[in-house]
Each structure stands twice: as C-alpha cells, then as structure tokens.
N, C-alpha and C positions, 0 to 999 in steps of 0.2 A: 842621652839627654832627654829624648822624647819621652821615655818611659818614666823618668824621674819627675817630669812635669805633669804627668797624667793625673796623679792623685790630687794636687792642688787645683787643677783645672776642674775636675769633677766636683770637688768640694765647693768651688766658687759657683759652679752651675747650680748645685743644690741650694746654695744660699739664695741665688737669684730666684729660683723656682718658689722657695718658701716665701720670699718677700713679695712675690707677685700675687699670692693668694689674698682673698678678701679678709682673712682673720688678722686682727691686730696682735701684737706680742702678748698683751695681757690675756688674750683668749686662748692661747696655745699652751699646752703642757710643755715643760722644758724637756729638751732632749737629754738622753742618759749621759752623754759626754759632758754636759754642763752642770751635772748635779752637785759636784763638789763646790763649785763656785757659788751655786745658788742656795745651798743648804742654809747658810746663815740668814739669807734674805727670807726664806720660807719660815724658819724658826722665829725670826723677828715678827713676821706677819701673824704667826700663831699667837705670840705673846700679845700683840695688838688686839687680836680677836678676843683673847681671854680677858684682857682689861675691859673691853667693851661689855663682855658678858658679865663680869663681876660688878660693873657699874649699872647693870640693868638696861643697857642699850642693846636690846635683843635684836632688832633689825640689822644694826651694824655688825653685831657679833655673827649672825647667820651669814651675812654677806662675806665677811672676812674668813670665817671657817670654810665656807664653800670654795673660796679662792685658794686657800692653803691646800685643801684636799685635791682640787682640780689641777693646779699648776705645780704643786710640789708633792706628788704622791709618794715619793721616795724617802721623804724625811720622817724621822721618828714620830713627830707630832701629827702626821697626816691622818692616821686612823682615828686618833682622838678628836681631831678637827671635824672629820666627816660624821662621826658618831654624835658629837655634841650639836652639830648643825641639825641632824635628824631629830635629836631630843628636844631642842628648842622649838623646832617647827611643830613637833607633836604637842608640846606644852601650849603653843599658841592656838591649837585646834586646826592647823592646816594639814589635814590627814593626807591628801594626795601628794603634797610636796614632801612631807615627812616620810611617807612610805617610799617615795622615789629615792630620797637621801639614804634611807636604810638599805635599799636595794643596791645603790652605788657602793655603800660600805661593804655589803656582803659579797659583791662581785670582785672588788679590788683588794680587800684586806682580810682574806680568809685565815691568815695566821694570827690575827689579833686576838688577845685575850678577851676582847669585848664581843667577839663574833657570836657566841651563844646567846648573849643578852640581846644583841641586835636581831638575831633570828627570832627569838621569842617575842620581842616587842612588835616586830613586823607582823608576825602571825596573829597575835592578839588584836592588832589594829584591823587587819583584814577581816578577821572573824567577827569583830564588833560591828564593822560596817555591814557585813553580810547578815548578821543576826537582826540588825535593825531593818534591813531591807525585807527579810523574810517575814518578820512580824508585821511590818507595815503592809506588805502585800496581802497577807491573810486577813488583815483588818480593813483592807480596801483603801489604805492611805497612800498618798504620794510618797515615793521613796526619794531620798536625798541624792543617791548616786545611780547612774545608769546600770542596767544589768551587765552590759559589756565591761564597764569599768570595774565593777565589783568582781566579776568573773576573772578579769585580767589580774587583779590583785591576788585572788586566791590561787590562780594558776602559778604565779610567781612564787608564792609561799610553798606550794607543792613542789615546784621544780628546784627550789633551793636545797631541799633535802628529800629526794624522791621516795625513799623507802621508810621514812620516819613516821612517827605517830602524828606529827603536825601535818604531814602530806596527806595522810588518809582522812584526817578531819577536814582539811581544806577541800579535798576532792568530793567528799560526801556533801559538804555545804554547797558546792557548785551544783550538784544534783538537786539538793533541797531548794536552792534558790530558783532554779529553772522550774521546778515543780510548783513553787508558790506563784510564779508568773504564768502558769498554765502552758508552759513550753514543754509539752510531754516528750517529744522526740529528743530534745536536748537533755532533759532530765534522765531519760532512760539511758542515753549514751554515757552520761557522766557516772551514773550508778554502775553501769556495766564496766566502765574503765576502772573504777575502784576495785571491783571484784576481780577483774583480770590482773591488775597490777599488784594488788595487795590482798589476796584472798584470806589471809590470816588476821587482817586488821579488825579491831573491835567493831568498826562501822560496817564491815562487809556483809554480815548476815542481814542487817536491816536494809542495806542497799539492794541486795538481790530480791528481798521480799518486796521492796518498793517497785522494782521492775515489774513483777507480776501484778501488783496492785494497779499500777498505771495502765498496763495493757488491758486489765479487766475493766477499768473505768472507761477506757476507750470503747470497749464493747458495749458497756452500759449506755454510753452516749449515742449509740446507734451504729457504731462501726463494727458490727458483728460479722465481719468476714471471717472465713475459716482461719486465715493466717493469724489474726489477732487472738482468737480463742486458743489456737494451738500454741502460740508464743507465750501467752499468759500461763497456760497449763504447764508448759515446759519450764518457765521461770520458777513457778511454785514448786514443781517437782525437783528442780535443781537445788533450790533453797533447802528443801526437806532432806535431800541426799547429802549436801555439803555441810549443813549446819544442824544436824539432829540435836534436839534438846534446847534449841534456841527459844526464846520467850514467845515467839509468834508462830511456832509450829502448828498449834491447834487451829489458829486462824487460817493458815495456809491450806491445811487439809479440808477445812470447810469450804474455802474458795475453790479448791480443785473439784469438790463435789458440785458446787454451784455452777462451775464452768461446764460440767457435764450436762446439767440441766439446760443451760443456755444453748449448748450445742444441739440438744434434742429439740428444743423449741425452734431453733433455726431450721432444722430438717423438717419439722412438722409444718412450718410456714411455707417452705418450698413445695412440700407435697400438696398442701392445700391449694397453692397457686396453680400447680399442674392440673389438679382435679378441676378447678374452676375454669381453666382455659381449654378444657377438652383433651387433656393428655393423660388419660387414666393409667396407662402402663408406666409412665415416668413417675406418677404419683405413687403407684404401688411399690416401686423400688424404695422410695424414701420411707413409706409407712412400714414396710417389712424391716428396714434397717433400724427404725425406732424400736420396734418390738424386740428385735434381737439384742439391742444394746441396753434397753431400760428394764426388762423383765417384769416390772410392775409400776404402778403409779398412774396418775391422771393422763399424761401424754401417751403412755403405753396403752391404756384402755381406749382413749380416743382414736389412736391409730388403728387398733383392732376393729373398732366400730366403722371407721372409714373403709377399711379393707372389705368389710362385710357389705357395705353399700356398693362397693365396686365389684362384687361377685365372688369374693374369696371367703 
C-alpha cells in the first residue's frame, strides 16, 4: 500500500511547490502532460491574435501572439505566432524587441518552414544596425545603439549558423565596428577569430590584412615597440602566404617594406640615445646591425658616419 500511494504523494508535493512560486499561471508555459487539454485554448488564442492583427490592432496582436508562443509552444500555430510577433515588431520599428522575438523563434522552432526567412531577417536587421553605427562612428555622429548591444546582436547571428556566409559577414562586422570605435585590441581579436574559424570565407583575406594594418597604425601612433612591429610584419606575411592574388597584396608588400624602415629607425634612435648618454659600445652594436640589415639608404649612410665618429 505504501508504494502505491507514493506516486500521488509526489505529484501532490510537486503541485504545492509550483503553486508556491511567485509566477502566476498565465506566466508559466504549460507542462507537457497538459498539452492535449490546452491545445484548443492555445489555438483559440491564436485566432484571437489573428483577428486583432487583421483589424490593425497591432499592440493587441503582438501581445496575444507572444502569449501563444510562450504558453503553448507545442501547438501547430506557435511558430507562426512567434514569427508574426517578430514581424509586427519589426514593422513598428522596435528593432531590439523584434530581434529578440526572432531569436526566440530560431531557438525554439528550428523545424519550421519559416526558419530560413527568420534567420535572414534577423541577420539583415543586425547588419543594418551595425552599418549605421559604423557610418556614424566614422562621421563622428552619435550612434543609436551601444557597441555592446550591436556586438551582442551580431554574435547571436553568427552563433545561429556558425559556418555560414551570414556568420562570416557578422564576425567581420564585429571587427569593423570595433575598428570604427577605435577599439584596436577588440577589432584585432574579432578579425583574427574570423580568420581562425572560417579561413575560406570571402571576408577573411581582408580581415587578416586589417590585423596588419591596425598593428602598423599602433606603431605609427608611437607604440613602436618591437612586438608591435614584429606582429604587424607577421600578419602581413601571413596574409600574403594564405591569400596570394588578393586585391591588397601589393599594399601588403609595401607595408612590409615600410615596417622594415620603421624597425631600422627605431634601432637608429636607440643607438643615438646610447651615444648621447656615454655608452659608445652599446651604440656601435645598433649601428652595425643597421648597416648589416639595410645595405644602402640614408639610415645606412648615417649609421656608417656615426660609427666613424666612434672610431670605426
């Protein structure tokens, strides 16, 4: 007798536990065991939402569609309800809520014939927001959305289809957006992630070129430590090796040459410093290295002249 009573006792305890929670019945999705009894109620609510929609009562329709998809996700009309909610929100210009509704659809209704359309619309929405932010940033205008919010949207688009064309475009835009906001470290990380995750993507050659460009710009701004120069040179050389024939190959070769000049200038500045501060032997080491690496040119000739001054 004891074991036959155990099932009802546990069910009763579960019911008490649920009723003690702060959520009302309207806020909770129905349990799977109740689906058959609730299907007619969910379908009736969907028809009610559709009537409001057809009558132009958009706010009411959005609210009812959301309730259908949230409380009755198992009914046949649930995918259509969530999709239409997202669509109406998009039509009203509420981008964040529309994007969120499409995300809920993509997470819950992957088998729907509307899935590809929802994926495409969400991606275009995020891209449009990002393009506006990038353009505004370059023009010095205030952007409508925060960098964090836009990046979050693009990251969701990428993660919904990680190896797709949509994902590579979204990841490249994350890098471009950070670049426009002068967040060099974050931009480099985003571009590198794209190249690592999808090296064959159409955006990857440009992404790797941008890595070298950003590192070189850092050096131009005064951060001419050896690490920056070496990393920039390495990025351009990797780009030339991985993507021969890409449209920016000639620029990359020119930049590699320029980086060599920057490196020589840095060595020359160090040698001059040692010479001024009474450390001629240390200065000679750098002057000799310049001559060995440059073969000819102004810095080469200046280094030779300095060595002569120092007795060589």
